[in-house]
C-alpha positions in Angstrom: 106.6 73.5 84.1 104.1 73.6 86.9 101.3 75.9 88.0 100.6 77.2 91.5 98.3 79.8 92.8 99.8 82.5 95.0 99.1 86.2 95.5 101.2 89.1 96.7 102.9 88.8 100.1 102.3 85.0 100.1 98.5 85.3 100.4 96.2 83.0 98.4 95.5 84.5 95.1 92.0 84.9 93.5 91.1 82.0 91.3 91.8 84.0 88.1 95.6 84.2 88.9 98.0 81.3 88.4 101.8 81.3 88.7 103.5 79.7 85.7 106.9 78.4 86.9 109.5 77.2 84.4 112.2 75.4 86.4 114.7 75.7 83.5 114.3 79.5 83.1 116.5 82.1 84.7 113.7 84.6 84.4 111.2 85.2 87.2 107.9 83.1 87.1 105.0 84.8 85.3 101.5 84.7 86.5 98.5 84.2 84.2 95.7 86.5 85.2 92.0 86.6 84.3 90.7 88.7 81.4 88.9 91.1 83.7 91.7 91.5 86.2 92.7 95.0 84.7 89.5 96.4 86.3 90.9 95.3 89.7 94.2 97.1 88.9 92.2 100.2 88.2 90.5 99.9 91.6 93.9 99.4 93.3 95.2 102.4 91.3 92.3 104.5 92.5 93.1 103.4 96.1 96.7 104.5 95.7 95.6 107.8 94.2 93.5 108.5 97.2 96.2 107.3 99.6 98.9 109.5 98.1 97.6 112.6 99.8 97.7 114.7 96.6 101.2 113.7 95.5 99.8 111.8 92.5 97.7 114.9 91.6 101.0 116.7 90.9 101.8 114.2 88.2 98.3 114.4 86.8 98.7 118.2 86.6 102.0 117.7 84.7 100.2 115.5 82.2 97.4 117.9 81.8 99.8 120.9 81.4 101.7 119.1 78.7 98.5 118.5 76.8 97.4 122.1 77.1 100.8 123.4 76.1 100.8 121.2 73.1 97.5 122.4 71.9 98.3 126.1 72.5 101.7 126.0 70.8 100.6 123.9 67.8 97.0 124.9 67.4 97.5 125.7 63.7 99.4 122.6 62.9 97.2 119.5 63.3 99.8 117.2 61.8 102.2 117.9 64.7 99.4 117.9 67.3 98.2 114.5 66.1 101.7 113.0 65.9 102.8 114.3 69.4 99.4 113.4 70.9 99.8 109.8 69.8 103.4 109.9 70.8 102.1 110.8 74.3 100.8 107.2 74.4 104.3 105.8 73.4 106.3 107.6 76.1 103.5 107.5 78.7 104.9 104.4 80.6 108.2 106.2 81.1 106.6 109.5 82.2 104.6 107.6 84.8 107.8 106.4 86.6 107.2 108.6 89.6 103.7 107.2 90.0 105.1 103.7 90.1 107.4 104.8 92.9 104.6 106.3 94.8 102.7 103.0 94.8 105.9 101.2 95.9 106.2 103.7 98.7 102.6 103.2 99.8 103.2 99.4 99.9 106.3 99.9 102.0 104.6 102.5 104.3 106.8 105.4 103.0 105.7 108.7 101.5 106.9 111.9 100.0 106.8 113.4 96.5 110.4 114.4 96.5 111.5 110.8 96.7 109.3 109.8 93.8 110.7 112.5 91.6 114.2 111.1 92.1 113.1 107.5 91.7 115.5 106.9 88.8 118.5 107.6 91.0 120.9 104.7 90.8 119.0 103.2 87.8 119.9 105.6 85.0 121.8 103.1 83.0 119.0 100.5 82.9 116.0 102.8 82.5 118.0 105.1 80.3 118.3 102.3 77.7 114.6 101.8 77.5 114.1 105.6 77.4 116.4 105.7 74.4 114.4 102.9 72.7 111.1 104.7 73.3 112.7 108.0 72.1 113.7 106.3 68.8 110.3 104.8 68.4 108.7 108.2 69.0 110.9 109.9 66.4 110.2 107.2 63.8 106.4 107.5 64.6 106.5 111.3 64.3 108.2 110.9 60.9 105.7 108.3 59.7 102.8 110.4 60.9 104.0 113.4 58.9 104.4 111.3 55.8 100.9 110.0 56.1 99.6 113.6 56.4 101.6 114.6 53.4 100.2 111.7 51.3 96.6 112.5 52.1 96.8 116.3 52.3 99.0 117.0 49.3 97.2 120.3 48.6 98.0 121.9 51.9 97.5 121.1 55.6 94.0 121.8 57.0 93.4 124.0 60.1 92.8 122.2 63.4 89.1 123.1 63.2 88.8 121.8 59.6 90.8 118.7 60.5 88.5 117.8 63.3 85.4 118.4 61.2 86.8 116.1 58.5 87.6 113.4 61.1 84.1 113.4 62.6 82.4 113.6 59.3 84.5 110.8 57.9 85.4 112.7 54.8 88.9 111.2 55.0 88.0 107.6 56.0 91.1 106.2 54.2 93.3 108.6 56.1 91.8 107.6 59.4 92.2 103.9 58.7 95.8 104.2 57.5 96.7 106.4 60.4 95.1 104.1 62.9 96.7 101.0 61.5 100.2 102.5 61.5 99.7 104.0 65.0 98.5 100.6 66.2 101.7 98.9 65.1 103.9 101.5 66.9 101.7 101.4 70.0 101.7 97.6 70.1 105.5 97.5 70.0 105.8 100.0 72.8 103.1 98.4 74.9 104.7 94.9 74.6 108.1 96.0 75.7 107.1 98.5 78.5 103.8 97.4 80.1 105.6 95.8 83.1 109.3 96.4 82.3 109.7 99.9 83.8 108.1 99.0 87.2 110.3 95.9 87.1 113.4 97.9 86.6 112.4 100.3 89.3 111.6 97.6 91.8 114.4 95.1 91.1 117.0 97.1 89.2 116.7 94.6 86.3 118.6 95.5 83.1 116.6 96.9 80.2 117.0 94.0 77.8 115.9 91.4 80.4 113.0 93.6 81.5 111.8 94.1 77.9 111.9 90.3 77.3 110.0 89.6 80.5 107.4 92.2 79.5 106.9 90.6 76.1 106.6 87.1 77.6 104.2 88.4 80.2 102.1 89.9 77.4 101.9 86.6 75.4 101.0 84.7 78.5 98.2 87.2 79.3 96.9 88.2 75.9 93.2 88.5 76.9 94.0 90.6 80.0 96.5 92.8 78.1 94.0 93.5 75.4 91.5 94.7 78.0 94.2 96.7 79.8 95.4 98.4 76.5 91.8 99.3 75.6 91.3 100.8 79.1 94.5 102.9 78.7 93.5 104.1 75.2 90.0 105.0 76.4 91.5 106.9 79.3 93.7 108.9 77.0 90.8 109.6 74.6 88.7 110.8 77.5 91.6 112.9 78.7 92.0 114.7 75.4 88.2 115.1 74.8 87.9 116.8 78.3 90.4 119.5 77.2 93.1 117.6 79.1 91.4 118.0 82.4 90.7 114.3 82.7 94.4 113.7 82.9 94.5 115.2 86.3 92.9 112.0 87.7 93.0 109.4 84.9 96.8 109.4 84.3 97.8 109.0 88.0 95.2 106.2 88.4 96.6 104.4 85.2 100.1 104.8 86.5 99.3 103.4 89.9 97.3 100.6 88.3 100.3 99.7 86.1 102.3 99.1 89.2 99.7 96.7 90.5 99.6 95.0 87.1 103.4 94.4 87.4 103.1 93.1 91.0 100.5 90.6 90.0 102.0 89.4 86.7 105.7 89.1 87.5 106.4 86.6 90.2 109.3 86.5 92.8 111.9 84.0 93.9 109.5 82.9 96.7 107.1 81.7 94.0 109.8 79.4 92.5 111.1 78.1 95.9 107.6 77.4 97.2 106.6 75.2 94.2 
């Protein structure tokens, strides 16, 4: 195994990026990035958001509309709102597929929202497998969430207003801790298998199993950076919900575009291997 430093398009990479090449592996080389690199991804994501000419804003509006619809329809059922809101984090990488394609089009000097909407065309079999995995995880999480609610609220479910009061007053600290721990397990699994796998399948038409393995390996190689990246994503989602979903208009597109740049920096190419 050898290390080499190389950036996108063959340019010299910043000193906090190193390409890890395993000559015996059939998988693409993985780059080890610095712990604070996710902030650079956010900046690149913001640049793509501005360069998209409003196309990305359409996806942000869709995220915001989903959040608003969820709150309107289930405003008297906090157990379902909580389960589906957290589930939003689980399927978010898949919902941002069009944003990845916009970033890819910007790199290739192409544009158009219509093309990004149909970015899955020709890749249904690969991305569909991962979509099925995420759907199963979401259903299991939804069931686990309802069970936790039933255990701690066995005398009847609270109203949304009462539920939020209890959370902020920490009257149900045990519930918060259990719910957070179980949610962390589900979120960690989804994050590990999807943080670069969906952009990888979109860009190189890689099969789902291989893409998920590469995603997990990339995470273990970049644990410090992925922790920072995960915290930034969670913080963005929290801000989005606390701003009555209006924050999603900008935050989700920026996160989606930044995820594309995370993939491009972390997963190497054949040129990395041949140039070693």
